[in-house]
C-alpha positions in Angstrom: 13.1 5.4 12.9 10.3 6.4 10.5 7.8 4.0 9.1 5.2 3.9 6.1 2.2 2.3 4.6 2.1 2.2 0.6 -1.6 1.9 -0.6 -1.7 0.8 -4.6 -3.3 -1.4 -6.7 -6.0 1.0 -7.8 -7.1 2.7 -10.9 -10.1 4.8 -11.3 -12.2 4.9 -14.7 -14.4 7.7 -15.2 -17.6 5.7 -14.4 -16.1 4.2 -11.2 -15.7 7.4 -9.3 -17.3 5.5 -6.4 -13.7 4.3 -5.9 -12.9 7.7 -4.3 -15.4 7.0 -1.4 -13.9 3.7 -0.8 -10.5 5.3 -1.1 -11.6 8.3 1.1 -12.5 5.7 3.8 -9.6 3.6 3.8 -7.1 6.4 3.8 -8.8 8.0 6.7 -9.2 4.6 8.2 -5.2 3.9 7.9 -4.3 7.5 9.2 -6.7 7.4 12.0 -5.4 4.1 13.3 -1.7 4.8 12.2 -0.9 8.4 13.2 2.8 8.2 13.3 3.3 6.4 10.2 3.4 8.1 6.7 1.3 7.1 4.0 1.9 6.9 0.2 -0.5 6.4 -2.3 0.2 5.4 -5.9 -2.5 4.8 -8.6 -4.0 5.6 -11.6 -7.0 7.1 -13.7 -9.4 9.8 -12.6 -7.3 11.7 -9.5 -9.1 11.4 -6.3 -10.0 15.0 -4.8 -7.9 17.2 -2.4 -9.8 15.9 0.7 -8.3 12.3 -0.1 -4.9 13.4 -1.0 -4.4 15.8 2.0 -4.2 12.7 4.2 -1.3 11.5 2.1 2.2 12.1 2.5 3.3 11.1 -0.5 1.0 10.8 -3.9 2.2 9.7 -7.4 -1.0 9.5 -9.5 -1.4 9.1 -13.0 -4.1 10.7 -14.8 -4.6 8.0 -17.5 -5.6 4.4 -16.6 -2.4 2.1 -17.6 -4.1 -1.0 -18.6 -1.1 -3.0 -18.5 -0.8 -2.7 -14.9 -4.3 -3.9 -14.4 -4.7 -7.9 -13.3 -0.8 -7.8 -13.0 -0.1 -6.4 -9.5 0.3 -3.0 -10.7 4.2 -3.8 -10.7 5.3 -0.2 -12.2 3.2 1.8 -9.8 4.2 -0.4 -6.5 7.9 0.2 -7.5 7.4 3.9 -7.7 6.3 3.9 -4.3 8.9 1.3 -3.0 11.6 3.4 -4.7 10.3 6.7 -2.6 10.3 4.6 0.4 13.9 3.5 0.0 15.0 6.9 -1.0 13.1 8.7 2.3 15.0 6.1 4.3 12.0 4.4 6.1 12.9 1.6 8.1 9.8 -0.5 7.7 6.9 -0.5 5.2 3.3 -2.1 4.7 2.5 -2.5 1.3 -1.4 -3.0 0.8 -4.4 -2.3 -1.6 -5.6 1.3 -1.6 -9.2 -0.2 -1.1 -8.6 -1.8 2.0 -8.5 -1.5 5.9 -6.9 -3.1 8.6 -8.7 -3.3 11.9 -5.6 -3.8 14.0 -4.4 -0.2 15.4 -0.9 0.5 14.8 -0.6 -2.4 12.5 3.3 -1.5 11.9 4.1 -2.5 15.5 2.1 -5.8 15.4 3.8 -6.7 12.0 7.3 -5.9 13.7 6.5 -8.2 16.3 5.6 -11.0 14.1 8.6 -10.7 12.3 10.7 -10.7 15.6 8.6 -13.5 16.9 9.0 -15.6 13.9 12.6 -14.7 13.1 11.5 -13.8 9.7 12.4 -10.5 7.5 9.3 -10.7 5.3 5.5 -11.0 6.3 3.0 -11.6 3.1 -0.2 -12.8 2.3 -1.2 -14.3 -0.9 -5.2 -15.1 -0.2 -8.1 -14.2 2.1 -9.8 -16.2 4.1 -13.2 -15.0 6.2 -13.4 -18.0 8.7 -9.5 -17.6 9.9 -9.6 -13.6 9.4 -6.1 -13.5 7.4 -4.9 -10.2 6.3 -6.2 -9.3 2.9 -4.9 -9.9 -0.5 -1.4 -8.3 -1.7 -0.5 -7.5 2.0 3.1 -7.5 2.4 5.3 -6.0 5.3 9.1 -5.9 5.5 12.1 -2.9 5.1 11.7 -1.3 1.6 15.1 -2.2 0.9 13.8 -5.7 0.7 10.8 -5.3 -0.8 12.6 -3.1 -3.7 14.8 -6.4 -4.5 11.7 -8.4 -4.4 9.5 -6.0 -6.5 11.4 -5.3 -9.3 9.2 -4.2 -12.2 11.7 -4.5 -14.9 11.7 -8.3 -14.3 7.7 -8.6 -13.6 5.9 -10.6 -16.2 
């Protein structure tokens, strides 16, 4: 029963190469604290260097920034990652921003526990709050098949 983390919602213009440093830190952090989970990355713009990509189990990166994805949740690129997760048969997936970190080790196990305790199928955040230590913006956890139904880029507006 393999699980995955999809990191997305990232674009890098040529003048934004500093984002590669953020991505490098984020991916190494996720891999260190979730060693048994596959990392999937989708993004666009200036391609990250191999020392970043080698820590990912799947990468879909488009060399040109797709302006239509920005500010709308990057629906098409997320959809590509979700479809890959379904095709690979992952049991659970966490979708989050590629420039994020989660300080809880083995976050998948924590999320499964929350779903079980609350009798839910989906864990999602819609905002952030420093004083309450809520999970960051765009965090979604569920079975990939459920996210595929909920995250349909063809119906996105």
